[in-house]
C-alpha positions in Angstrom: 123.4 110.5 93.4 121.6 110.4 90.1 123.9 107.7 88.6 123.6 105.4 91.7 119.9 105.8 92.0 119.3 105.3 88.3 121.4 102.2 88.2 119.3 100.7 91.1 116.1 101.6 89.4 117.0 100.1 86.0 118.1 96.9 87.8 114.8 96.9 89.6 112.8 97.4 86.4 114.5 94.4 84.9 113.9 92.4 88.1 110.2 93.3 88.0 109.9 92.1 84.4 111.4 88.8 85.2 109.4 88.5 88.4 106.2 89.1 86.3 107.1 86.1 84.1 107.5 84.0 87.2 104.4 85.3 88.9 102.3 84.3 85.9 103.4 80.7 86.3 103.4 80.4 90.1 100.5 82.6 91.4 96.8 82.6 91.0 96.7 86.2 89.9 95.3 86.7 86.4 98.0 87.3 83.7 96.4 90.7 82.8 96.7 91.9 86.3 100.3 90.8 86.6 101.3 92.7 83.5 99.3 95.8 84.3 100.8 96.1 87.8 104.3 95.1 86.6 104.1 97.5 83.7 103.2 100.4 85.9 106.0 99.6 88.3 108.6 99.3 85.5 107.4 102.6 83.9 107.6 104.3 87.3 111.2 103.0 87.7 112.2 104.4 84.3 110.4 107.7 84.8 112.0 108.1 88.2 115.4 107.7 86.7 114.9 110.9 84.8 113.4 112.8 87.7 115.7 111.6 90.5 116.9 115.2 91.2 113.4 116.6 91.6 111.9 117.2 95.0 110.0 114.2 96.3 111.6 111.7 93.9 113.5 109.9 96.7 110.2 109.5 98.6 108.5 108.1 95.5 111.5 105.7 95.2 110.9 104.6 98.8 107.3 104.0 98.1 108.3 101.9 95.1 110.6 99.8 97.4 107.8 99.3 99.9 105.5 98.2 97.1 108.1 95.7 95.9 108.3 94.2 99.3 104.5 94.1 99.7 104.4 92.2 96.4 105.8 89.4 98.3 102.2 88.5 99.3 101.7 87.5 95.6 105.1 86.0 95.0 107.0 85.1 98.2 110.5 85.5 96.7 109.7 89.2 96.2 110.1 89.7 100.0 113.8 88.9 99.8 114.3 90.7 96.5 112.4 93.7 97.8 114.6 93.9 100.8 117.7 93.7 98.7 116.5 96.5 96.4 115.4 98.6 99.5 119.0 98.2 100.8 120.4 99.1 97.4 118.1 102.2 97.3 119.2 103.3 100.7 122.9 102.9 99.7 122.3 104.8 96.5 120.6 107.7 98.2 122.9 107.8 101.2 126.2 107.5 99.4 125.0 109.4 96.4 124.3 112.4 98.6 127.6 112.1 100.3 129.5 112.0 97.0 127.5 115.0 95.8 128.4 116.9 99.0 132.1 116.1 98.6 132.0 117.2 94.9 130.3 120.5 95.8 132.8 121.2 98.6 135.7 120.5 96.2 134.2 122.8 93.6 133.6 125.5 96.2 137.2 125.2 97.4 138.5 125.5 93.8 136.4 128.6 93.1 
């Protein structure tokens, strides 16, 4: 699960960086605000990569996905990209947990 979720979060951090560059050009939001909000979101993505196995990390990841979708009010294309990353997050969490369960069952059977 850690690998799948971390891959999604790193991709999302890159997307946020590129979206910040676009938002500066297309929206009326001040440049400083765009970089502060984007920087916090990118930092959260990177920090969450290292903490994905801790309790509550998946919930924080979901909050991040919702925040990305809500950012569509500033930059409308973020609605679509936010939905794509929310779907990727769901897949990463769902299938990552299934893979971890299968791996644990194999290790238990081998022991």
